N, C-alpha and C positions, 0 to 999 in steps of 0.2 A: 358527754363527749366534747372534746375541744373542737373549736372551729378548724376545719381542714384548711391548712395553709399551702398545700401542695399546688404549685403552679406549673402549667405547661405553656410558657409564654412565646414559644416559637417552635415550629415543626423541626423534629430531628429524628433520625432513625434509631430510636432507643429499643432495647430488647423488651419483649413483652413479659419475660420472666423476671420481674423486679422483686426478688425475694431472696431469702437466705440461701436457698439451694442453688441459685444462679451465680453466686459470688465466685466460686473457684474458677469456672470457665471464663468469667469476665476478667478476673485478675490475670489469667494466662493469655488473654487475647492481645493480638497486635493490630487489631483494626484501628483506623484513625479515630473512630468514634468511641473506642473502648473506654477512655477515661470518663467521658460524660455518662455513658451507659452504666459503668461501674459505680459512679457517684450516685446515680439515680437508684440503683439497686441497694446500695449501702444506706441511702437515706430512707428508703421504704422499709428496710430491715431494722432501722433504728440506730445504725452505727454512724452517728452524726459527725464525730470527730474525724473519722477516716473519710467519710463522704465529703466533708469540707476540704480536707487536704487533697483528695483526689480531684475534685472539681477545680481546685486552684491550679492543678498541673496542666489543665487543658489549654489555658492561656489563649482562649478565643471567646467569642461572644457566647457560644453555647455553654462553655464552662462557667462564664459569669452568671448566666441565667440559672444554671443548676446550683451554683453556690448560693444564690439568693433563695432558691427553694429550700436548700438545706437549713439556712439560718432561720427562715420562717417556720419550717416544720419543728425545729428544736425550740422555738419560742424565745429566742434571744433577740430583744429589740435592737440594741445598739449594733451588734454585728449584722442583723437583718437590714437595718437602715443603711449601713455602710455598703452592704452588698447591692442593695437596690440603687443607691446613688452611683454605683460603678457601672450600671447598665447604660446602654446608649440612650441619649435623650429621645423622648417620645412618650406616647400614651402608656406603653407597657411599663415604663419606669414609674409613672404616677400610680398605676394600679399596684405595682409592687410596693411602693411606699405606703399606699393606703393599707395594704395588708400588714406592713410592719407596724403601723400605728394601731391596728387591731390587736396585734400581739401585745402591745402596750396598753390595750383597752382605752384608747383615745379615739372615740368615734368621731368627735368633731374634727380632729385633725385628719382622720381618714376621709371624711366627707369632703374636706378641702381638696385633697388629691383626686378623689373621684370626680368632683365637679370639673377640675382641670382636664381630666381624662375624657369626660363626656364632651367637652368642648373641642376635642381634637379629632372628632369623627363619630360615625355611627357606632353604637354599642356592639361589642362582640361578647363571646361566651365568658372570657376572663373578666371583663368589666362587669357583666351581669352577676357572676359568681362573687366577686368582691363586694358588689353592691348588696347582694343577698346577705352575706355574712355581716356587713355593717348594719343593715337594718335589723337583723336578728339580734345582734349585740345591743342595739338600742331598744329592744323589746317591741319593735314595730313588725309584728309577725305577718300581717296580711301583705304589706309591701315585700317583706322578705320572701314569702312563699311565691309571690309573682315573679320576683327576680330569679329564684331558684328554678322555676319552671322555664323561664327564658333561657337560663344557662343550660338546662338539660336538653332543650331543643337545639341550642347552638352547638353543644358538645355531647352528643348522645353516647359517646364512648368514654366519657369521664364519669367516675362514680361520685365525685364530691357533691354535685347538685342534687343527686338522688338521696344521698345520705342526709343532706340538709332538709329536703322535703320530708323524709321519714321522721326526723327528729321533731319537726314542727307538728306533723300530724299526730305523732305519738303523744306529745305534750298536750295536744288538744283532745285526746281521747278517741281520735279517729283511727282505730287500730287496723282496719282493713286497708286504709290508704297508706298507713305507715308501713305495713308489711309489704305492700306492693312496691313502695318506693325503695325499701331496703333490698328487695329482690332485684329490682332494676339496677341498683348500684352494684351488686355482685355480678349480674349479667354483663354490665358495662365493662367491668375489668375483674375477671375471676382471680387475678393475682394480687388484688389490693387487700392488705390485711385489715385496714380500717373498715372496709365494707363487710368483710367476713365477721369482724367483731360486732358491728352494728346489727347485722341480721341475727347472729348467734345469740346476742344478749336479748334481743327482742323475743326470739322464739323461747328462750329460757324464762324470762321474767313476765312476759305478757301472755304467752301461749302455754307455758308449762310443758313444753315439748323438749324434754331433755335429749331424746334420741336424735332429733333433728338439729338441735343446737350444738351438740358435742363435736361433730365433724368440722363445723365452721369455726368453732372456738379453737380446736386443735390446729386447724390450718392457720389461723391468725397468729397463734403462738409459734408455729413452725416458721412462718414467713418473717416474723419479727420477734426473734427470741429475746427473752428477758424483759418483755414489755409488761410492767407491773399492772396496768389496767386490764390487759387481756388475760394475764395470769390469774387475776382475782376473779374475773367472770368465769374462766375455765374452772377454777377451784369451786365456785358456787355450783356449777353444773355437775362436777364430780361428787360433791356432797349430795346433791339431789339424786345422783345415780347410785349412791351407797358405797362409793369407792373412797373410803377414808384415807388410805395410805397415799393414793395419787393426789387427792385433794390437798392433803397436808404438804406434799412436796410442792405443789403449785403455789400455795399460799406462802410457804417459806421462801420460795424463789422470788415472789412478788415483794415480800418484806425486805429481802436482800437488795432488790433493785430500788426500792423506795420505802423507807420505814414509815412514811406518812400516807401511803396509798390508801384512800378510803375503802373500807370494807375488808382489807387484807387481814388485819389483826383479828377482827371478829370472825372472819372466815376460817382463820387458822384455829381459833378456839372451837368452832363447830366441827372441823375435821377431827380434832382431838376427841371431842365428845363422841363422834361416830366410832372412834377406836376405843371408847370407854376409858380414856385417859383423863379422868375427872380432875385430879389435882393439877396435872400439867396444863390443863386448859384455862385455869383461872387467870394466869398472868396475861395471856393475849387478850382475854376479854377485858381485863382492867386497863390494859394499854389502849384498847379500842375506845373505852369510855373516856379516857383522858384526851384522846385525839378528837373525838366527835361526841360531845356530850348529849346529842340528840339521837344517837344510834340505839333505837329500841332493841334491836337484835342482840347487841352486846350485853345489855342488861338482862335480857331473857336467857342468853347463854350463861351468864354468871349465875342466874337463879338456878339453872339446872346443875351447875357445879356445886353450888351451896346445898342443894337438896341431896345430891349424891354423896356429899361429904358431911351429912348430918348436921347442917347448920340451918335448921328450918326457919327460925325467926329472921335471920339475915336473908334467906331465900325469899321469904314473903315480902320483905322490903324491896328486894330486887325485882320481883314480879310487879309490885306496885309502880316502881320506877319505869319499867317497860310499858306498863299500861298508860302512865302519864305521857310517855313520848309517842305512843301509837294507840290512841284511845279507840280507834276504829277496828283494831285487830282483836277479834273475839278469842283467838287462840290463847292470848296471854291471860285474859280473864278466866278462861276455862282452866288453864293450868294453875292459876292462883286458887280457884275454887277447889280443885283436886287436892292441893297442898293443905288448904284450910280443913278440908274433910279428913285428911289423913292425920292431922294434928288435933282432931276432935274440936274444931271450931266451926260447928255447923251453921251458926247464925251468920258468921262471916262468909262461909261458903255460899249460903243462900243469897247473900247480897251480890256476890259476883255473878251467880247464876241468873238472878233477876235481870241484871243488865244484859247478859248474853242473850237471854230469851226475849227481852224486849226488842233487841235488834234483829234477832233471828228466831222466831217462835218455833221453827221446826228443827233446831239444832239437836241432832240425836244425842250426842254425848252429854250435852247439858241437861236434856230431859231425863236421861238415864240417871245421872248423878243426882238430880232433884228427886227422882223417885227413890233412890237409895237413902237419901237423907230423910225424906218424909217417912219411909218405912222405919228407919232407926228412931225417929221421933214419935212413932206410934200412930201416925196418921195414914192408915192403910188405904182408905178410899182415895185420898189425894195421891198416894204413891201409885195406886193402880191407874189412876187417870194419867199420871206422868209417863208410866211405862207404856200404856196404850198409845199415847201420843208419839212416843219414841218409835214404837213399832210402825207407825204410819209413815215415818221418814227413813227408817233404818235400811241400809243395804242388806241384801240377802245373807251376807256372811255374818251379820250381827244379830239377826232375828232370833236365832235359837237361844242365845244368851239372855236376851230380853224376855223371851217367853219363859225361860227358867226362873227369872226374877218374879214374873207374875205368878208362877206356880208357887214359889216360895212364900208369897204373901198369904197363902192359905195354910201355911204351917205354923206351929206354935212360935211365938216371938222368942228371940234369943237376945239376951242382954249383950250389948257391945262392950268389949274390953279394950 
């Protein structure tokens, strides 16, 4: 997640419904605050060009603040720097300039502005938030967390400090703290698409709770349509839910918005696999591999394509490439073992299974496949031992099939063809 650059540098009566659905009413409003409110809604919906144009029409200090926020959110350093310099002299201008330098990834220059801002009075929430983002970009995570906490206390109705706290806690493996922070971000501003995406992604990837993640991800996409990052995570959730058609539409939309969005091409391939469009899925997987050579999921997806299109030697190479890029993922080794067994390479299959079972001795599928191979190789006592070990870990739905394999060991041996 990119650092949140949204600033609220002065109080103003802005609408709470800062999302796509609010735009028609705001465009029609004749309220004197309408241009600033509309610019804010446009910015949060991702319509940066129109947001900048609208903010510029306000021709007052509030409009200049909002224009600065637009430029910061879109990540354009030179326009952001110019917009910040157009703000009234004072501490907030220096905080704004610090954020502009963070857009440019120049922490030292941001620190210079923050030092000046700190010398102009006691810290406030905006200064704490900018300080937190600077420390985080400098990989100084403990000071960053302290500053995010100070910002969250100073601005309890702002989601950005809570999102920052959640991301730091998640990176440190403190998942309960991360979830609590993300939920606080959503509670602080239920209309914020960034918070909805952060919590939805966490629930999907860390909790594997697709049902809870989907409404949040759909809301993030409704509030900020065409957002490639949110579309990609939504596509992942739809794949997990088994809705291949909707997932494909989400990934295609993400690719249209940004052809280099991480995960979008591989996700598009997975959605096609879900629809059993094996040949069509090959191209997005290969594009994903070109874009991110370390993406193990792209190689695994390509391996599935190659298996289903009867190119087993190439599929084995793809599984090996996936394993090289994600050596801790037992699923890839197990799939490689299954392919080796199907192609009558039992020695190779056993090598994959040995590694899987050394990492997870109770892996049911690996134990069953080991038992099958041992039975085919004529070692019935060892096969029985493997099947019995599998029974000890198997879910109830798989026990009958394993018991049948144990029963089959008592039958006359059949030669494998």
